[in-house]
C-alpha positions in Angstrom: -12.1 13.5 10.9 -10.0 13.0 7.9 -12.5 12.5 5.1 -9.9 11.1 2.9 -9.5 8.4 4.9 -12.9 7.6 4.8 -13.9 7.4 1.1 -12.8 5.3 -1.8 -9.8 5.9 -3.6 -11.6 6.9 -6.6 -13.8 9.5 -4.5 -10.6 10.8 -3.2 -8.8 11.2 -6.6 -11.7 13.2 -7.6 -11.6 15.4 -4.8 -7.9 15.9 -4.9 -8.0 16.7 -8.4 -10.8 19.1 -8.1 -8.9 21.0 -5.4 -6.5 22.5 -7.9 -3.5 22.3 -5.6 -0.1 22.7 -6.5 1.4 19.2 -8.5 3.6 18.9 -5.4 0.9 18.7 -2.8 -1.8 17.0 -5.4 1.1 14.3 -6.0 1.7 13.6 -2.1 -1.9 13.5 -1.5 -2.4 10.9 -4.2 0.5 8.8 -3.1 -0.8 9.0 0.7 -4.8 8.4 0.0 -5.3 7.0 -3.5 -1.9 4.7 -3.8 -2.3 4.1 0.1 1.3 4.5 0.5 2.6 5.1 3.9 4.8 8.1 4.7 8.1 5.7 4.7 7.0 4.4 1.2 6.7 7.8 0.0 10.0 9.1 1.5 12.0 6.1 0.4 10.7 6.7 -3.4 11.3 10.3 -3.4 14.5 10.0 -1.4 13.4 12.4 1.3 13.8 12.2 5.1 10.4 10.7 6.8 10.0 14.0 8.7 10.0 16.0 5.6 7.3 13.8 4.0 5.3 14.0 7.0 5.4 17.8 7.0 4.5 18.0 3.3 1.5 15.5 4.0 0.3 17.9 6.7 0.8 20.9 4.5 -0.7 19.4 1.7 -3.7 18.2 3.9 -4.2 21.6 5.1 -4.3 23.2 1.9 -6.4 20.7 0.5 -9.3 21.3 3.2 -9.0 25.1 2.8 -9.8 24.7 -0.8 -12.7 22.7 -0.3 -14.0 24.2 2.3 
C-alpha cells in the first residue's frame, strides 16, 4: 500500500521533507502527492517524456520508503 496516497497533503509534505531525499526526488514526490499532479502534468511542466517522469516517481518512491523504513 502506498501510504502517500492515504494521508493528507500536509502529512505527506512533512514525511517527504523529513526523509531528506535529494532535491530532485523530493520535488517530484511533492508534485505527485502534495500538489496531486498527474505524471503527464509533471512531464509537461518539466518538459520531459511521460515515461521518464514515471520512472523518476518510481525511483523517488523507493528511495522514500527506504529512508522511512
